N, C-alpha and C positions, 0 to 999 in steps of 0.2 A: 857298082863300085869295083874298082880295080883291086886285084889282089896283089900282094907284095911279090909274088913270084913271077908276075907278067913283065915282059920287057916293055919299058916305058919309052915310047918314041918322043922326039923332040916336040912334035907338034901335041902330043898328049900331055907332055909336062907343062907346056905352055898354057894349054886349056886348063890344067890343074891349078897352076899359079894364078891365072886370070879369074877363076871361080873361087879361089881362096881369098884374093884381094878383094873381090866384089863383096864376099860375105863379111870380111872384117871391115870394110869401108862401112857397110850397113850397121854393124855392131857399135863402131865408133860414132856414127851419126846419131845412134840412139842414146849412147851414153852422154855426148855432148849436149844434146837436146834436154836431157834429164839430169844431169850432173852427177849421178850416181848409177852404177850398173843395175838394171832391172831385168833379172833372167826371163821372166814372163814376158815383159815388152819386147825384148830382144827376139825371143822365140816367135812371137806374134808377128812383128815386123820383118824379121830376116829369115822367115821359113824357107822360101823359094831360093834364096842365095844358098843357104846351108844345105839344102837337098842337093842342088847342082855341085856345090863343093864336094860333098860326099861322094856323088856319082862320078865326078871327075878325077878324084884323087884316091890312090891307095889308102886304106884304113890306117896303116902305119903312119903315113904321111900326115894325114889329118890329125892324128894323135900328137905327133911331133909338132906340127905347125900350131895346134891349138895350145899346147903347154908353152910353146915359145912366145906366143902372142900374151898369154895370161901372165907370163913372167915380165914381159915388157910393159904391160899395164900395170902390174905391180910395182915395178921400179919407178914408172912415172909418177904414181900415186904417192909413194914414199918420198920421192925427190920434192914433190909438191909440197907435202906435209913439211919437210925439212926447210924448205925456202920460206913457207909461212912462218915457221917457228923462229928461224933466223931473222927474218924481217921484223917480226914482233918483238924480239928480244933486243933488237938494235933501237927500237923507238923509245 
C-alpha cells in the first residue's frame, strides 16, 4: 500500500483509480444481483479486487473513496425510497 507521504505519479494514480473502479464495480454487481448489500457476500466475491485496490492506493485515499461511495449508495437508496413513496401516494 502507498503511504500518504509518497509522491503519486500519474501512472500510479491511474492504477489506483482503475483498481478502485474495479472493486466498486464488483460491489455494485453483488448488490444488483442480491438487491440488498450483504457484507459477507461482497467480501467473498470482491476480495481480489479489494486487495488490489488497497495495494494500489494510499490508505487515506481508500478511506476517502470508500466514504464517498458509501454516501453515494446511501443517497441512491434514499432517492429510491422517496420515489417509491411518491409513486404509491399518487395512486
